N, C-alpha and C positions, 0 to 999 in steps of 0.2 A: 403128727397128731391125727387121731382118728375122729370120726364123727361124734363119738360119745363125749370126748373131751370138749369139742367145740359146742355141742349141745349143752353140756353142763355149765360151761362158762357163760354162754349167752342167756340161758333161761333160769339158772339156779344161783347166780351170784349177782350182787349189786352192781359191780362194774360192768358186767355183761348186759344187764338190763339197761344200765345207763348208756351203753353203746347202741343198743337197739333203739332207745328213745331218741338219742342224739342223731342217729342215722336217719330215722323217720322224719325228724324236723328238717334236716339238711335236704333230704329228697323232696319234701313238700315245698320248701322255699325255692329250690331250683325249678320245680314244675310250675309254681306260681309265676316266677319271673318269665319263663318261656311262654306260658299261656297269655300273660299280660302283653308281652311284646307282639305276639301274633294278633291279639285283639286290636291293638293300636294300629297295626299295619292294615287290618281289614277296614276299620272305621276311621281312617286318617282324615277324611273330609267331612266328618259328621259335625254339623252346626247345631248349637244348642237351641232348643225350642222352649216354649212355655211348659211343656209336659216333662222335660228333663229335670232330674234332681241330682244333687251331688251330696255325698255324705259329709264332706269337709267344707264346701264353699257356701253352704246355706247361711252361716253366721255372718259372713262378709257382705252378702247381698242385703241382709236385714239391716246392718249397720249403715250401709250406704243409702238405703231408702229413708232411714230416719233422719239423716243429716241434710 
């Protein structure tokens, strides 16, 4: 296969575009996992303070304060 056939498949056909989109999603997920692990290694001893916020834990804190 030459470059012309590969280019035609990737950019001019629906399955080729789906391969590009799927590949981009897979690469993004892999990078996110790697960067998240590095961040957790750097801030392993970080204690929560009053200024810290969490996207997912806020509802649990409000419920426990009400009870």
